[in-house]
N, C-alpha and C positions, 0 to 999 in steps of 0.2 A: 759184361764184366765191369766191375767198378774199380776204383783205385786200390781198395783193400785186396781184391782178388788179384790185381796185377802185381802188387807188392808180394803177395804169397807166391805167385808164379816166378817172379824174379828171384826171390830168396831160394826157392827149391831148385831152380835151373842153374843158378850161379853158385849154389851151396854156400850162401852167406846168411847172416841173421836177418830177421825182418827189419830191425833198426837200420842195418846197413843198406838193405834194399830200399827202404823208405828214403833215406838220405840220398841214395843214388838217383832214384826217380825224381825227387824234388829238385835235385841239382840239374837234371836234364830239362825238366819243365821250366825251371827258372832261367836256364841258359837260353832256351829257345825263345821264351818270352822277352828276355832282355835284348836279344839280337833283333827281334821283330820290332820292338819298341824303338830301337835305334834306326829303323828303316831298312834293315838288311833282310836277307832270306837265309833259311836253313835247309840244306840239302842233305838227306841221309840216303846214300846210294842203296837202291833196292827197296827202300821203304817209301820215300816220297819227299816232297818239297813243301815247306811252309813259307808263305810270303804274305806281304801286306798289300792290300788294294785300297785305294782311296775312292770313296763315293762322294760325288758332288751333292750339294744341297739341291733339293727338288721339291716340287709341290705334290701333295698327295690329298687323299680324301678320307675323311672319317667314315667308315662303312656304316656306322650306326646312325649318324645325323646327316651325312652327305656334305658336311662342312669342309671347305678347302682349307688345308693347313700346309705349313712349310716343314719339310723334313730336313733336319740339319745335316751338314756334311759330316762324314766320319770315316775312319779307317776300319777295315774289316780284315780278318785273317782268312787266308785261303790255304787249302791243302790240296796238292795234286799227288795222287798215289803213284808210286814208282812201278816199273814193269813187274818186278818180282812179287810185290804185294798184290798187284792186280791179277797176276797169274795164279797166285796162291788162293785167292778168293774164287776165281773161276775155275 
């Protein structure tokens, strides 16, 4: 399922237009992104939790040349599925 498919599903399930569904989805994604950018976490009961994890700088190796290089530190987004979502998939 891609973003367009999800918008169609939201529009039909909520009985709203595709434009309204697009606006709603974009607002949710933007809100989650903004909270994570500020260092917070987003918990959607039954669905899951989005959080930020910091990865320290480390040394790595170029697999093609074997050359040692430094991998910079960065923040990465983590998602932990909630119980209801896990149960629905299994």
